[in-house]
N, C-alpha and C positions, 0 to 999 in steps of 0.2 A: 700540817702545822703552819699557819700563816700569820703574818702581821695583821693587826687590826687597826683601822683608821676611821675616826669619826663615827664610832659605834655607840649605840645605846643598848645595853644588855641588862634587862630587868626582869624580876619576878620569875626566875627559873628555879627548879628544884632538882637536886641530884643526890644520889646515894653512892657511897664508897664501897658498896657490896663487893665489887671486884677489884678494888684498890686504885681506881682512877677517878673518883667522883669529884667534880667541881661544879658548883651551881652556876657559875658564869664562864670562867676561862681556865683552862689548864694548858700551860706551855710544856711541850714535850721535846723541843729542840732549842738548843742555845742560840742566842743572837736574835731571838724574836722579841717583838714589842707590841704594845697597844699604845696608840697615840690619839689624844683628844677624845677619849671615851668616857661614858658614864656607865658605871657598873653598880647597880643598886637593887636592894631588896631581894637578893637571891638567897636560897636556902640549901644547906648541905645536911644530909642525914648519914647515920652509921659511920661517922668519921670523915665524911666528905667535906671539902672546903666550900663555904658559902660564896666567896667572891673569886679571888684569883690565886692560882697556885702554880708553881714550877716543879717539875719532876726532880728527883734527887740529882744533884750535880749540874742542873740546868741553869744557865744565866739568862734571865729574861728581864724586861724593863717596862715600866709604865711611865709614859711621858704625857704630861698635861691631862691626866685622868683624874676622875673623882670616883672613889670606891666607898660607898656609904650604905649603911643600914642592912648589911648582909649578916646572916645568922647561921650557926651550925649547932648540931646536937651530936653527942657521942664522941667528943674529943677532937674534932677537926678544927681547922683554923677558919675563923669567921670572915676575915677581910682579905689580907694579903699574906701569902706564905712563900718566902724565898725569892721574891721579886723585888728588884731595885726600883726606886722612885726618882723621877725628875719632874719638878714643877707639878706635883700631884697632891691630892688630898685623899687621905684614908681616915675615915671618921665613923664612929658609932657602929662598928662591926663587932658583934658579941657572940659568945657561945651560949648554950642553954642555961648556964649558971651566971650569966651577966658579965663574964670576964672577957677582957680584950685580949685576943690571942694572936695578934699580928706578928709575923716574923719578917723583919725588913733588914736585909743584909747591907744595903747602902741607900743613901738618899741625898738629893741635892735640891735645895729650894722647895721643900715640900712641907706638908702639914699632916701630922698624925699623932694620936695620943702616945704612941710608943717612942716618939722621937725626942725624948726628954734629955738625953745625954748630949750636951752642946759640944763636947770634945769629939764625939763620934759623928754627930750630925750638926756641924757648925752653922749652916745656913737654913736650918729648918725650924718649924714652929710646932709646938705641942698644945697650943691654945685652941679653943673652939673656933672653927672657921666662920661661924655665924652665917649660915645659909639664910637667904631672904625669906623663904616660905618652906622651911623644912617639913612641916606637917602636911604639906600638899605635894610632896615629892618634887619640889622646885629647888634645885641646888645651885641657883645663881647666888653669888656672894652678896651679902649686905654691904652697904657703903662703908660701915665701920668694921668690916672684917679685917683681922690681922693678916690675912692672906692677900689682900689687894696690893698690887704692884710689888710683889715679892718674887715673882718668877724670873728665871733667866730668859731673856728675849732671844729667840732663835729666828733664823732667816725665814722659815716657812710661816712663822707667826706674822711677819710683816706682810706676807702675801695674802693671808686669809685669816678669818676668825670664826669662832663658834657662832652658830646661828646666822652666818653669812654677813655679819657686820664687818666693816673695814676697821683695821687697827690704826690707832693714832701713832 
């Protein structure tokens, strides 16, 4: 069980036949995290999670990640299950019935359909993040996205940026 940094995890399929299925990421140890990752278009079957899940009682975190377009059939969570968010976007993850099933215990400066309670998630957004070319699996934010300039700036962000561009 390792931390993930700068990963792209897409188009995977998993089954929960033996109780551990995750189409993209399953955290089995507390304190682990994924940082600056894209997790998109993964599928879970037989109750498996399409996107990211943490085992029972496991504290894991997504930092500066985008989890989008994941899907599940048979009762699993499509996008995020039991994982906390920091500066992350969790959007358009659905089960076979079209229901959003994300389970997010904590979030800071993040965007997700489930983050509608402003008392529980005070610095979060539940509006469409407006990806520039969503239909073409391009998850760069559009200029008029409500997510632009809403992240907490961290030291490592000043040192590097996604796609190698320098941060201002």
